[in-house]
PyMOL CGO cylinders between C-alpha atoms (Angstrom):
from pymol import cmd
from pymol.cgo import CYLINDER

trace = [
    CYLINDER, -11.33, -150.60, -148.59, -10.13, -147.23, -148.64, 0.3, 1, 1, 1, 1, 1, 1,
    CYLINDER, -10.13, -147.23, -148.64, -11.37, -145.03, -151.68, 0.3, 1, 1, 1, 1, 1, 1,
    CYLINDER, -11.37, -145.03, -151.68, -9.53, -143.40, -154.16, 0.3, 1, 1, 1, 1, 1, 1,
    CYLINDER, -9.53, -143.40, -154.16, -8.56, -139.52, -152.60, 0.3, 1, 1, 1, 1, 1, 1,
    CYLINDER, -8.56, -139.52, -152.60, -7.04, -136.55, -154.39, 0.3, 1, 1, 1, 1, 1, 1,
    CYLINDER, -7.04, -136.55, -154.39, -4.37, -134.26, -152.87, 0.3, 1, 1, 1, 1, 1, 1,
    CYLINDER, -4.37, -134.26, -152.87, -4.01, -130.26, -154.02, 0.3, 1, 1, 1, 1, 1, 1,
    CYLINDER, -4.01, -130.26, -154.02, -2.22, -127.62, -151.99, 0.3, 1, 1, 1, 1, 1, 1,
    CYLINDER, -2.22, -127.62, -151.99, -3.63, -124.23, -151.51, 0.3, 1, 1, 1, 1, 1, 1,
    CYLINDER, -3.63, -124.23, -151.51, -2.32, -121.24, -149.25, 0.3, 1, 1, 1, 1, 1, 1,
    CYLINDER, -2.32, -121.24, -149.25, -0.73, -123.76, -146.80, 0.3, 1, 1, 1, 1, 1, 1,
    CYLINDER, -0.73, -123.76, -146.80, -3.65, -126.45, -146.92, 0.3, 1, 1, 1, 1, 1, 1,
    CYLINDER, -3.65, -126.45, -146.92, -3.93, -129.91, -147.54, 0.3, 1, 1, 1, 1, 1, 1,
    CYLINDER, -3.93, -129.91, -147.54, -7.12, -130.87, -149.38, 0.3, 1, 1, 1, 1, 1, 1,
    CYLINDER, -7.12, -130.87, -149.38, -8.55, -134.27, -149.49, 0.3, 1, 1, 1, 1, 1, 1,
    CYLINDER, -8.55, -134.27, -149.49, -11.26, -135.57, -151.71, 0.3, 1, 1, 1, 1, 1, 1,
    CYLINDER, -11.26, -135.57, -151.71, -13.11, -138.83, -150.61, 0.3, 1, 1, 1, 1, 1, 1,
    CYLINDER, -13.11, -138.83, -150.61, -16.15, -140.83, -152.36, 0.3, 1, 1, 1, 1, 1, 1,
    CYLINDER, -16.15, -140.83, -152.36, -17.68, -142.63, -149.26, 0.3, 1, 1, 1, 1, 1, 1,
    CYLINDER, -17.68, -142.63, -149.26, -20.54, -145.14, -149.34, 0.3, 1, 1, 1, 1, 1, 1,
    CYLINDER, -20.54, -145.14, -149.34, -23.13, -145.77, -146.82, 0.3, 1, 1, 1, 1, 1, 1,
    CYLINDER, -23.13, -145.77, -146.82, -21.26, -147.30, -143.82, 0.3, 1, 1, 1, 1, 1, 1,
    CYLINDER, -21.26, -147.30, -143.82, -24.61, -148.84, -142.55, 0.3, 1, 1, 1, 1, 1, 1,
    CYLINDER, -24.61, -148.84, -142.55, -25.23, -151.31, -145.00, 0.3, 1, 1, 1, 1, 1, 1,
    CYLINDER, -25.23, -151.31, -145.00, -23.22, -154.54, -144.02, 0.3, 1, 1, 1, 1, 1, 1,
    CYLINDER, -23.22, -154.54, -144.02, -23.83, -153.29, -140.15, 0.3, 1, 1, 1, 1, 1, 1,
    CYLINDER, -23.83, -153.29, -140.15, -26.14, -154.96, -137.73, 0.3, 1, 1, 1, 1, 1, 1,
    CYLINDER, -26.14, -154.96, -137.73, -29.84, -153.25, -136.91, 0.3, 1, 1, 1, 1, 1, 1,
    CYLINDER, -29.84, -153.25, -136.91, -28.83, -153.67, -133.40, 0.3, 1, 1, 1, 1, 1, 1,
    CYLINDER, -28.83, -153.67, -133.40, -25.71, -151.31, -134.23, 0.3, 1, 1, 1, 1, 1, 1,
    CYLINDER, -25.71, -151.31, -134.23, -27.32, -148.83, -136.62, 0.3, 1, 1, 1, 1, 1, 1,
    CYLINDER, -27.32, -148.83, -136.62, -30.02, -148.13, -134.17, 0.3, 1, 1, 1, 1, 1, 1,
    CYLINDER, -30.02, -148.13, -134.17, -27.49, -146.32, -131.83, 0.3, 1, 1, 1, 1, 1, 1,
    CYLINDER, -27.49, -146.32, -131.83, -25.45, -145.02, -134.95, 0.3, 1, 1, 1, 1, 1, 1,
    CYLINDER, -25.45, -145.02, -134.95, -25.45, -140.88, -135.69, 0.3, 1, 1, 1, 1, 1, 1,
    CYLINDER, -25.45, -140.88, -135.69, -27.91, -140.39, -138.76, 0.3, 1, 1, 1, 1, 1, 1,
    CYLINDER, -27.91, -140.39, -138.76, -26.33, -140.68, -142.63, 0.3, 1, 1, 1, 1, 1, 1,
    CYLINDER, -26.33, -140.68, -142.63, -26.90, -138.72, -144.94, 0.3, 1, 1, 1, 1, 1, 1,
    CYLINDER, -26.90, -138.72, -144.94, -25.93, -139.82, -148.67, 0.3, 1, 1, 1, 1, 1, 1,
    CYLINDER, -25.93, -139.82, -148.67, -23.23, -136.70, -149.79, 0.3, 1, 1, 1, 1, 1, 1,
    CYLINDER, -23.23, -136.70, -149.79, -24.51, -135.23, -153.39, 0.3, 1, 1, 1, 1, 1, 1,
    CYLINDER, -24.51, -135.23, -153.39, -20.55, -133.91, -153.86, 0.3, 1, 1, 1, 1, 1, 1,
    CYLINDER, -20.55, -133.91, -153.86, -17.67, -135.02, -152.51, 0.3, 1, 1, 1, 1, 1, 1,
    CYLINDER, -17.67, -135.02, -152.51, -16.69, -134.69, -149.34, 0.3, 1, 1, 1, 1, 1, 1,
    CYLINDER, -16.69, -134.69, -149.34, -13.73, -132.25, -148.49, 0.3, 1, 1, 1, 1, 1, 1,
    CYLINDER, -13.73, -132.25, -148.49, -11.58, -132.75, -145.72, 0.3, 1, 1, 1, 1, 1, 1,
    CYLINDER, -11.58, -132.75, -145.72, -9.15, -129.50, -144.95, 0.3, 1, 1, 1, 1, 1, 1,
    CYLINDER, -9.15, -129.50, -144.95, -5.97, -130.24, -142.94, 0.3, 1, 1, 1, 1, 1, 1,
    CYLINDER, -5.97, -130.24, -142.94, -3.99, -127.22, -141.91, 0.3, 1, 1, 1, 1, 1, 1,
    CYLINDER, -3.99, -127.22, -141.91, -0.35, -128.11, -142.30, 0.3, 1, 1, 1, 1, 1, 1,
    CYLINDER, -0.35, -128.11, -142.30, 2.09, -127.35, -139.60, 0.3, 1, 1, 1, 1, 1, 1,
    CYLINDER, 2.09, -127.35, -139.60, 4.38, -125.45, -141.60, 0.3, 1, 1, 1, 1, 1, 1,
    CYLINDER, 4.38, -125.45, -141.60, 1.22, -122.77, -142.13, 0.3, 1, 1, 1, 1, 1, 1,
    CYLINDER, 1.22, -122.77, -142.13, 1.17, -122.04, -138.59, 0.3, 1, 1, 1, 1, 1, 1,
    CYLINDER, 1.17, -122.04, -138.59, 5.03, -122.12, -137.91, 0.3, 1, 1, 1, 1, 1, 1,
    CYLINDER, 5.03, -122.12, -137.91, 4.78, -124.21, -135.02, 0.3, 1, 1, 1, 1, 1, 1,
    CYLINDER, 4.78, -124.21, -135.02, 5.25, -128.24, -136.20, 0.3, 1, 1, 1, 1, 1, 1,
    CYLINDER, 5.25, -128.24, -136.20, 5.91, -129.21, -132.36, 0.3, 1, 1, 1, 1, 1, 1,
    CYLINDER, 5.91, -129.21, -132.36, 2.42, -128.88, -132.16, 0.3, 1, 1, 1, 1, 1, 1,
    CYLINDER, 2.42, -128.88, -132.16, 1.39, -131.30, -134.78, 0.3, 1, 1, 1, 1, 1, 1,
    CYLINDER, 1.39, -131.30, -134.78, 1.58, -135.18, -134.64, 0.3, 1, 1, 1, 1, 1, 1,
    CYLINDER, 1.58, -135.18, -134.64, 0.78, -137.72, -137.14, 0.3, 1, 1, 1, 1, 1, 1,
    CYLINDER, 0.78, -137.72, -137.14, -2.60, -139.26, -136.74, 0.3, 1, 1, 1, 1, 1, 1,
    CYLINDER, -2.60, -139.26, -136.74, -4.40, -142.58, -137.26, 0.3, 1, 1, 1, 1, 1, 1,
    CYLINDER, -4.40, -142.58, -137.26, -7.29, -142.16, -139.74, 0.3, 1, 1, 1, 1, 1, 1,
    CYLINDER, -7.29, -142.16, -139.74, -10.22, -143.90, -140.12, 0.3, 1, 1, 1, 1, 1, 1,
    CYLINDER, -10.22, -143.90, -140.12, -9.70, -146.16, -143.06, 0.3, 1, 1, 1, 1, 1, 1,
    CYLINDER, -9.70, -146.16, -143.06, -12.88, -145.81, -144.60, 0.3, 1, 1, 1, 1, 1, 1,
    CYLINDER, -12.88, -145.81, -144.60, -13.05, -142.11, -144.72, 0.3, 1, 1, 1, 1, 1, 1,
    CYLINDER, -13.05, -142.11, -144.72, -9.91, -140.81, -143.51, 0.3, 1, 1, 1, 1, 1, 1,
    CYLINDER, -9.91, -140.81, -143.51, -11.43, -139.04, -140.54, 0.3, 1, 1, 1, 1, 1, 1,
    CYLINDER, -11.43, -139.04, -140.54, -8.13, -138.21, -137.99, 0.3, 1, 1, 1, 1, 1, 1,
    CYLINDER, -8.13, -138.21, -137.99, -9.00, -140.95, -135.08, 0.3, 1, 1, 1, 1, 1, 1,
    CYLINDER, -9.00, -140.95, -135.08, -6.20, -140.94, -132.67, 0.3, 1, 1, 1, 1, 1, 1,
    CYLINDER, -6.20, -140.94, -132.67, -2.66, -139.34, -132.52, 0.3, 1, 1, 1, 1, 1, 1,
    CYLINDER, -2.66, -139.34, -132.52, 0.63, -140.97, -131.52, 0.3, 1, 1, 1, 1, 1, 1,
    CYLINDER, 0.63, -140.97, -131.52, 1.04, -139.08, -127.87, 0.3, 1, 1, 1, 1, 1, 1,
    CYLINDER, 1.04, -139.08, -127.87, -2.45, -140.77, -126.84, 0.3, 1, 1, 1, 1, 1, 1,
    CYLINDER, -2.45, -140.77, -126.84, -1.32, -144.43, -127.26, 0.3, 1, 1, 1, 1, 1, 1,
    CYLINDER, -1.32, -144.43, -127.26, -1.80, -146.44, -124.19, 0.3, 1, 1, 1, 1, 1, 1,
    CYLINDER, -1.80, -146.44, -124.19, -0.28, -149.77, -123.04, 0.3, 1, 1, 1, 1, 1, 1,
    CYLINDER, -0.28, -149.77, -123.04, -3.16, -151.47, -121.60, 0.3, 1, 1, 1, 1, 1, 1,
    CYLINDER, -3.16, -151.47, -121.60, -2.19, -155.42, -120.92, 0.3, 1, 1, 1, 1, 1, 1,
    CYLINDER, -2.19, -155.42, -120.92, -5.60, -157.76, -120.65, 0.3, 1, 1, 1, 1, 1, 1,
    CYLINDER, -5.60, -157.76, -120.65, -4.96, -161.46, -119.68, 0.3, 1, 1, 1, 1, 1, 1,
    CYLINDER, -4.96, -161.46, -119.68, -7.73, -161.97, -121.70, 0.3, 1, 1, 1, 1, 1, 1,
    CYLINDER, -7.73, -161.97, -121.70, -5.68, -161.47, -124.67, 0.3, 1, 1, 1, 1, 1, 1,
    CYLINDER, -5.68, -161.47, -124.67, -5.54, -164.45, -126.80, 0.3, 1, 1, 1, 1, 1, 1,
    CYLINDER, -5.54, -164.45, -126.80, -1.95, -163.03, -128.12, 0.3, 1, 1, 1, 1, 1, 1,
    CYLINDER, -1.95, -163.03, -128.12, 0.16, -160.01, -127.78, 0.3, 1, 1, 1, 1, 1, 1,
    CYLINDER, 0.16, -160.01, -127.78, 2.78, -158.16, -129.96, 0.3, 1, 1, 1, 1, 1, 1,
    CYLINDER, 2.78, -158.16, -129.96, 4.73, -155.23, -130.06, 0.3, 1, 1, 1, 1, 1, 1,
    CYLINDER, 4.73, -155.23, -130.06, 5.01, -152.69, -133.11, 0.3, 1, 1, 1, 1, 1, 1,
    CYLINDER, 5.01, -152.69, -133.11, 6.27, -149.50, -134.18, 0.3, 1, 1, 1, 1, 1, 1,
    CYLINDER, 6.27, -149.50, -134.18, 2.99, -147.13, -134.93, 0.3, 1, 1, 1, 1, 1, 1,
    CYLINDER, 2.99, -147.13, -134.93, 3.12, -143.60, -135.48, 0.3, 1, 1, 1, 1, 1, 1,
    CYLINDER, 3.12, -143.60, -135.48, 6.93, -143.49, -134.54, 0.3, 1, 1, 1, 1, 1, 1,
    CYLINDER, 6.93, -143.49, -134.54, 5.65, -144.76, -131.28, 0.3, 1, 1, 1, 1, 1, 1,
    CYLINDER, 5.65, -144.76, -131.28, 7.87, -148.10, -130.57, 0.3, 1, 1, 1, 1, 1, 1,
    CYLINDER, 7.87, -148.10, -130.57, 6.68, -150.92, -128.83, 0.3, 1, 1, 1, 1, 1, 1,
    CYLINDER, 6.68, -150.92, -128.83, 2.85, -150.25, -128.97, 0.3, 1, 1, 1, 1, 1, 1,
    CYLINDER, 2.85, -150.25, -128.97, 1.29, -153.12, -127.48, 0.3, 1, 1, 1, 1, 1, 1,
    CYLINDER, 1.29, -153.12, -127.48, -1.29, -155.06, -130.04, 0.3, 1, 1, 1, 1, 1, 1,
    CYLINDER, -1.29, -155.06, -130.04, -3.93, -157.78, -128.58, 0.3, 1, 1, 1, 1, 1, 1,
    CYLINDER, -3.93, -157.78, -128.58, -5.91, -160.10, -130.43, 0.3, 1, 1, 1, 1, 1, 1,
    CYLINDER, -5.91, -160.10, -130.43, -9.21, -160.55, -128.97, 0.3, 1, 1, 1, 1, 1, 1,
    CYLINDER, -9.21, -160.55, -128.97, -12.04, -162.80, -129.63, 0.3, 1, 1, 1, 1, 1, 1,
    CYLINDER, -12.04, -162.80, -129.63, -16.03, -162.01, -129.33, 0.3, 1, 1, 1, 1, 1, 1,
    CYLINDER, -16.03, -162.01, -129.33, -18.49, -164.60, -128.39, 0.3, 1, 1, 1, 1, 1, 1,
    CYLINDER, -18.49, -164.60, -128.39, -19.56, -164.98, -132.20, 0.3, 1, 1, 1, 1, 1, 1,
    CYLINDER, -19.56, -164.98, -132.20, -15.99, -166.39, -132.73, 0.3, 1, 1, 1, 1, 1, 1,
    CYLINDER, -15.99, -166.39, -132.73, -14.87, -163.17, -134.73, 0.3, 1, 1, 1, 1, 1, 1,
    CYLINDER, -14.87, -163.17, -134.73, -11.22, -162.15, -134.17, 0.3, 1, 1, 1, 1, 1, 1,
    CYLINDER, -11.22, -162.15, -134.17, -9.61, -158.22, -133.78, 0.3, 1, 1, 1, 1, 1, 1,
    CYLINDER, -9.61, -158.22, -133.78, -6.25, -156.83, -133.40, 0.3, 1, 1, 1, 1, 1, 1,
    CYLINDER, -6.25, -156.83, -133.40, -6.66, -154.12, -130.67, 0.3, 1, 1, 1, 1, 1, 1,
    CYLINDER, -6.66, -154.12, -130.67, -4.25, -151.37, -129.65, 0.3, 1, 1, 1, 1, 1, 1,
    CYLINDER, -4.25, -151.37, -129.65, -5.54, -148.69, -126.98, 0.3, 1, 1, 1, 1, 1, 1,
    CYLINDER, -5.54, -148.69, -126.98, -5.76, -144.75, -126.98, 0.3, 1, 1, 1, 1, 1, 1,
    CYLINDER, -5.76, -144.75, -126.98, -6.43, -142.52, -124.13, 0.3, 1, 1, 1, 1, 1, 1,
    CYLINDER, -6.43, -142.52, -124.13, -8.14, -140.21, -126.67, 0.3, 1, 1, 1, 1, 1, 1,
    CYLINDER, -8.14, -140.21, -126.67, -10.01, -140.83, -130.04, 0.3, 1, 1, 1, 1, 1, 1,
    CYLINDER, -10.01, -140.83, -130.04, -12.19, -139.10, -131.69, 0.3, 1, 1, 1, 1, 1, 1,
    CYLINDER, -12.19, -139.10, -131.69, -14.99, -141.48, -132.06, 0.3, 1, 1, 1, 1, 1, 1,
    CYLINDER, -14.99, -141.48, -132.06, -18.78, -141.91, -131.48, 0.3, 1, 1, 1, 1, 1, 1,
    CYLINDER, -18.78, -141.91, -131.48, -19.72, -143.78, -128.70, 0.3, 1, 1, 1, 1, 1, 1,
    CYLINDER, -19.72, -143.78, -128.70, -22.70, -145.71, -128.66, 0.3, 1, 1, 1, 1, 1, 1,
    CYLINDER, -22.70, -145.71, -128.66, -25.18, -145.38, -125.80, 0.3, 1, 1, 1, 1, 1, 1,
    CYLINDER, -25.18, -145.38, -125.80, -25.23, -148.58, -123.76, 0.3, 1, 1, 1, 1, 1, 1,
    CYLINDER, -25.23, -148.58, -123.76, -22.59, -150.09, -121.59, 0.3, 1, 1, 1, 1, 1, 1,
    CYLINDER, -22.59, -150.09, -121.59, -21.95, -153.61, -121.20, 0.3, 1, 1, 1, 1, 1, 1,
    CYLINDER, -21.95, -153.61, -121.20, -19.80, -155.90, -118.55, 0.3, 1, 1, 1, 1, 1, 1,
    CYLINDER, -19.80, -155.90, -118.55, -20.98, -158.88, -119.94, 0.3, 1, 1, 1, 1, 1, 1,
    CYLINDER, -20.98, -158.88, -119.94, -17.96, -160.56, -122.42, 0.3, 1, 1, 1, 1, 1, 1,
    CYLINDER, -17.96, -160.56, -122.42, -15.52, -157.44, -121.64, 0.3, 1, 1, 1, 1, 1, 1,
    CYLINDER, -15.52, -157.44, -121.64, -11.99, -158.21, -122.88, 0.3, 1, 1, 1, 1, 1, 1,
    CYLINDER, -11.99, -158.21, -122.88, -10.53, -156.03, -119.62, 0.3, 1, 1, 1, 1, 1, 1,
    CYLINDER, -10.53, -156.03, -119.62, -11.81, -157.42, -116.38, 0.3, 1, 1, 1, 1, 1, 1,
    CYLINDER, -11.81, -157.42, -116.38, -13.45, -154.35, -114.28, 0.3, 1, 1, 1, 1, 1, 1,
    CYLINDER, -13.45, -154.35, -114.28, -14.16, -152.08, -117.23, 0.3, 1, 1, 1, 1, 1, 1,
    CYLINDER, -14.16, -152.08, -117.23, -17.56, -151.96, -119.04, 0.3, 1, 1, 1, 1, 1, 1,
    CYLINDER, -17.56, -151.96, -119.04, -17.58, -151.73, -122.97, 0.3, 1, 1, 1, 1, 1, 1,
    CYLINDER, -17.58, -151.73, -122.97, -19.44, -149.58, -125.40, 0.3, 1, 1, 1, 1, 1, 1,
    CYLINDER, -19.44, -149.58, -125.40, -19.39, -149.72, -129.44, 0.3, 1, 1, 1, 1, 1, 1,
    CYLINDER, -19.39, -149.72, -129.44, -17.88, -147.26, -131.42, 0.3, 1, 1, 1, 1, 1, 1,
    CYLINDER, -17.88, -147.26, -131.42, -17.70, -145.57, -134.90, 0.3, 1, 1, 1, 1, 1, 1,
    CYLINDER, -17.70, -145.57, -134.90, -16.55, -143.04, -136.93, 0.3, 1, 1, 1, 1, 1, 1,
    CYLINDER, -16.55, -143.04, -136.93, -18.51, -139.48, -136.14, 0.3, 1, 1, 1, 1, 1, 1,
    CYLINDER, -18.51, -139.48, -136.14, -18.00, -138.66, -139.89, 0.3, 1, 1, 1, 1, 1, 1,
    CYLINDER, -18.00, -138.66, -139.89, -19.18, -142.04, -141.85, 0.3, 1, 1, 1, 1, 1, 1,
    CYLINDER, -19.18, -142.04, -141.85, -20.04, -144.34, -139.02, 0.3, 1, 1, 1, 1, 1, 1,
    CYLINDER, -20.04, -144.34, -139.02, -17.93, -147.06, -139.63, 0.3, 1, 1, 1, 1, 1, 1,
    CYLINDER, -17.93, -147.06, -139.63, -16.92, -149.15, -136.95, 0.3, 1, 1, 1, 1, 1, 1,
    CYLINDER, -16.92, -149.15, -136.95, -13.99, -148.31, -135.35, 0.3, 1, 1, 1, 1, 1, 1,
    CYLINDER, -13.99, -148.31, -135.35, -13.62, -150.54, -131.76, 0.3, 1, 1, 1, 1, 1, 1,
    CYLINDER, -13.62, -150.54, -131.76, -14.86, -150.05, -128.49, 0.3, 1, 1, 1, 1, 1, 1,
    CYLINDER, -14.86, -150.05, -128.49, -14.52, -147.69, -125.46, 0.3, 1, 1, 1, 1, 1, 1,
    CYLINDER, -14.52, -147.69, -125.46, -13.86, -149.21, -122.02, 0.3, 1, 1, 1, 1, 1, 1,
    CYLINDER, -13.86, -149.21, -122.02, -14.60, -147.77, -118.72, 0.3, 1, 1, 1, 1, 1, 1,
    CYLINDER, -14.60, -147.77, -118.72, -13.89, -148.90, -115.14, 0.3, 1, 1, 1, 1, 1, 1,
    CYLINDER, -13.89, -148.90, -115.14, -17.05, -149.53, -113.24, 0.3, 1, 1, 1, 1, 1, 1,
    CYLINDER, -17.05, -149.53, -113.24, -14.95, -150.78, -110.15, 0.3, 1, 1, 1, 1, 1, 1,
    CYLINDER, -14.95, -150.78, -110.15, -12.05, -149.50, -108.51, 0.3, 1, 1, 1, 1, 1, 1,
    CYLINDER, -12.05, -149.50, -108.51, -10.56, -152.55, -107.86, 0.3, 1, 1, 1, 1, 1, 1,
    CYLINDER, -10.56, -152.55, -107.86, -8.34, -152.91, -111.07, 0.3, 1, 1, 1, 1, 1, 1,
    CYLINDER, -8.34, -152.91, -111.07, -5.64, -154.85, -111.74, 0.3, 1, 1, 1, 1, 1, 1,
    CYLINDER, -5.64, -154.85, -111.74, -2.21, -153.12, -111.19, 0.3, 1, 1, 1, 1, 1, 1,
    CYLINDER, -2.21, -153.12, -111.19, -1.39, -153.93, -114.68, 0.3, 1, 1, 1, 1, 1, 1,
    CYLINDER, -1.39, -153.93, -114.68, -3.55, -151.01, -115.78, 0.3, 1, 1, 1, 1, 1, 1,
    CYLINDER, -3.55, -151.01, -115.78, -2.08, -147.73, -116.32, 0.3, 1, 1, 1, 1, 1, 1,
    CYLINDER, -2.08, -147.73, -116.32, -3.26, -144.65, -114.16, 0.3, 1, 1, 1, 1, 1, 1,
    CYLINDER, -3.26, -144.65, -114.16, -4.50, -142.86, -117.53, 0.3, 1, 1, 1, 1, 1, 1,
    CYLINDER, -4.50, -142.86, -117.53, -7.46, -145.32, -117.82, 0.3, 1, 1, 1, 1, 1, 1,
    CYLINDER, -7.46, -145.32, -117.82, -9.51, -143.72, -114.93, 0.3, 1, 1, 1, 1, 1, 1,
    CYLINDER, -9.51, -143.72, -114.93, -11.95, -141.98, -117.03, 0.3, 1, 1, 1, 1, 1, 1,
    CYLINDER, -11.95, -141.98, -117.03, -11.62, -144.79, -119.86, 0.3, 1, 1, 1, 1, 1, 1,
    CYLINDER, -11.62, -144.79, -119.86, -9.96, -145.50, -123.05, 0.3, 1, 1, 1, 1, 1, 1,
    CYLINDER, -9.96, -145.50, -123.05, -10.53, -146.55, -126.82, 0.3, 1, 1, 1, 1, 1, 1,
    CYLINDER, -10.53, -146.55, -126.82, -9.76, -149.74, -127.64, 0.3, 1, 1, 1, 1, 1, 1,
    CYLINDER, -9.76, -149.74, -127.64, -9.27, -149.14, -131.61, 0.3, 1, 1, 1, 1, 1, 1,
    CYLINDER, -9.27, -149.14, -131.61, -9.28, -151.83, -134.36, 0.3, 1, 1, 1, 1, 1, 1,
    CYLINDER, -9.28, -151.83, -134.36, -6.13, -151.78, -135.97, 0.3, 1, 1, 1, 1, 1, 1,
    CYLINDER, -6.13, -151.78, -135.97, -7.58, -153.37, -138.95, 0.3, 1, 1, 1, 1, 1, 1,
    CYLINDER, -7.58, -153.37, -138.95, -10.02, -150.53, -139.64, 0.3, 1, 1, 1, 1, 1, 1,
    CYLINDER, -10.02, -150.53, -139.64, -7.26, -147.51, -139.23, 0.3, 1, 1, 1, 1, 1, 1,
    CYLINDER, -7.26, -147.51, -139.23, -4.59, -146.02, -141.35, 0.3, 1, 1, 1, 1, 1, 1,
    CYLINDER, -4.59, -146.02, -141.35, -1.75, -144.32, -140.74, 0.3, 1, 1, 1, 1, 1, 1,
    CYLINDER, -1.75, -144.32, -140.74, -1.91, -140.88, -141.96, 0.3, 1, 1, 1, 1, 1, 1,
    CYLINDER, -1.91, -140.88, -141.96, 1.85, -141.05, -143.58, 0.3, 1, 1, 1, 1, 1, 1,
    CYLINDER, 1.85, -141.05, -143.58, 0.69, -144.21, -145.66, 0.3, 1, 1, 1, 1, 1, 1,
    CYLINDER, 0.69, -144.21, -145.66, -2.47, -142.36, -146.52, 0.3, 1, 1, 1, 1, 1, 1,
    CYLINDER, -2.47, -142.36, -146.52, -0.30, -139.34, -147.78, 0.3, 1, 1, 1, 1, 1, 1,
    CYLINDER, -0.30, -139.34, -147.78, 1.72, -141.58, -149.99, 0.3, 1, 1, 1, 1, 1, 1,
    CYLINDER, 1.72, -141.58, -149.99, -1.60, -142.90, -151.60, 0.3, 1, 1, 1, 1, 1, 1,
    CYLINDER, -1.60, -142.90, -151.60, -3.08, -139.42, -152.35, 0.3, 1, 1, 1, 1, 1, 1,
    CYLINDER, -3.08, -139.42, -152.35, -3.04, -138.32, -156.26, 0.3, 1, 1, 1, 1, 1, 1,
    CYLINDER, -3.04, -138.32, -156.26, -1.60, -134.95, -156.86, 0.3, 1, 1, 1, 1, 1, 1,
    CYLINDER, -1.60, -134.95, -156.86, -3.56, -133.19, -160.01, 0.3, 1, 1, 1, 1, 1, 1,
    CYLINDER, -3.56, -133.19, -160.01, -0.43, -132.14, -162.38, 0.3, 1, 1, 1, 1, 1, 1,
    CYLINDER, -0.43, -132.14, -162.38, -2.01, -128.90, -162.33, 0.3, 1, 1, 1, 1, 1, 1,
    CYLINDER, -2.01, -128.90, -162.33, -0.98, -128.04, -159.01, 0.3, 1, 1, 1, 1, 1, 1,
    CYLINDER, -0.98, -128.04, -159.01, 2.71, -129.26, -159.16, 0.3, 1, 1, 1, 1, 1, 1,
    CYLINDER, 2.71, -129.26, -159.16, 4.22, -126.17, -160.88, 0.3, 1, 1, 1, 1, 1, 1,
]
cmd.load_cgo(trace, "trace")
């Protein structure tokens, strides 16, 4: 669940304050062994996001998909990809970050858990060390678990080609790999902004 966040404005910046919990407490030991070290914060985590208007170049700024757990910026609109897989249980399209017809695919792992996944050419995630080819949802690609580099929350998987004989339905952009992000574990930036609480003392 998204923790309550507060917002204030100062010199063209937005100040976000969150109160994260230990992300490793509900994660398998096999995954936590490869996760970056996590230290409890003695005070709130403060994130500064520079406003486009502050620099006078709004065209350089895009909305982001955020980690639902801590608000970390994970992927932006221009990096979303269309990577269809024949192994998807279901496929649908939706508008995400203003991008129309984004492909959302439902997959199931061997344990029976299901995930709706979107693809991004670039994503700010931490990739765990070991890559696997078994049970890959994308033929010809290996996969690695990815977590949020800030809080360690599971965000999805990183898929990389292990053969040159890839399906023709794959875009050229995946030659260096792509991130498969769990839609449920992400939050639209504009929606997150609408949840922020602005102290009355900063409204004037």
